[in-house]
N, C-alpha and C positions, 0 to 999 in steps of 0.2 A: 434424338429421342426427345419428346414433349415431357416436361416435368409433370409430376404427380399434379392432380388438380382436384378442386371440390367436386364430389360425386363419384370419384375413382374409388375403387377398392385397392387397398395397398397391396402390392405383391408380396408373396412369403419369401423369406430368405433366412439364411442362418447367420447369427451373430454370436460373439463370444464375451464371456464375462466371468468374474471370479465370484463364487459364492461366499457365504459366511464362514465356510469352512476352509477357505482358500484354495478351493479346487476350481480350476477352470472348467466352465460348462458351455455346451453349444445349445443354442436355443433358437427356435423358429420365431420369427416376428408373428406369425399367425397364433402361435401358442399363447404369447403373451398378450395379444390384443383382442383375440375373437371373443365376442360377448360382452366386451368391456368398453368404457370411455376411457380412451388413452391419448396422452400427449407424447408425440414422438418428436423430439426437437434435435437438430443436427448442428454441428459445429465444424469449422475447418480444422481444427486441431487442438488437442489436449494441451494445456500449459501455455497456450497462445494468449496474448493480453486480453483481447476482447472477450474470447470465451471463457477464461479464467476469472475476471474482474467483474464481468457484466451479465453475461448470457446465462451461465449455469448458476451464479448466486441468485439472480432474479427468481429463477424457477425453485431453488432450495428455500428462500424466503417466502414465496407464495405458495409452497407446497400445500400447507394447511387449508388455505383459502381456495385453492383449485380442488382439493379433495372434498371440502364443504360443497362445492357446486357439482359434485357427481364423478369427478375425474378418479379412475381407479389406478391408474399407473402413470408415472412420469419416466419417459425413457430418454436418455441422452445417447446419441450415437455419433461417432467419429471414425474417420479413415485413419485409424491408429491400431496399433496391436494391443490385445487383451493385457498385456503386463504394462503398457503405458496408461491405459485406462484404469487399471487396477491402482497404480500409484497415483494417478490425478484424483481418483475417487477419495482416496486416503487424505488428501489435501483438505477435504471437505468433511469433517467428522459429523457435521450436523445434517449431512445429506441422507438421511435414513430413508427418505421417500423417493429418491432418484436413484434408477438403475442406470450405471455407465456400461454401455454395450460398444464393443469393438467390431469394425468393419474393416478388418486388417487389409484386405486387398481392394476395398472400394466396390465390391460385387454388389452389394445392396444399394449402395448410393447409386450406382449406375442404374439399377433397376427402378430406382425413383426418378431418374432423369435429373438428379440434382448434383452433378460432378461440377468441380471448380478447378481449372487448371491453374496452379499457383507455381508452375515450374519456374517462371521469372523470379521468383522469390526463393528458389531451392526447396520448395515444399512439395513438389509433384502435384498428382492429381488428388484432391481433397473433395470435401463436401461443401456445398454452398450452405450459408447459414440459413436454417429453417425452423418453423413450428408447425406441426401438423396436429389437429385435433380430429381424432377419429373415434367413430361410435360403431362398434361390431366391425371393424375392419374398413369401414366406409369413411372417407375423408370429408369432414363437415367444415373445416377451416383449413386453409393451405397459405400459410404467411412465409413466403419465400423471398429471401434478399436476392438482389440482382447480382451481387459479388459478395466481397467480405464485409459488407456494410452491417449495421445493427440498427434497423428503423422499425422493423414490423414484426420481428420473430421473438420478441421477448415474453415473459410470463403476463405482463401487464396487457400486452396486445391479445393474448389468449383469454385473459379474464374477461376483457371488454366483450369478446365474442360469446361467452358463456352465458 
């Protein structure tokens, strides 16, 4: 399957997260992104070094700047279960503008064509690192890493595109 690309409409899919009342919620990507300018960024795994120390913190630090450029939502997705994503989100108390979404079985990551096989490292099928800028579900920018690298999918790369 070819990866999602500029000009594509993102597929709909269901992801999970914990709301402010600590209740697990199921949410469709289209319900979060329709009619809005949204950044969907994906990471190979919660609590992994590059994801935890660079990728997510960059979006947290630049959230206000991104919002000032018209971004309505910052969505972080990972092939982890919702409980892991909830625990990971709690490690970033300043991350009020980032929603941590779980793609527990990797179904949505597969629909995007962004799977990464990390079985050799004992991690199974995960997500490639990426950042998509979408406007009303249409991909305007698709910064997709070729593997687990972190060279084009950070918040600064998206800011340059805005």
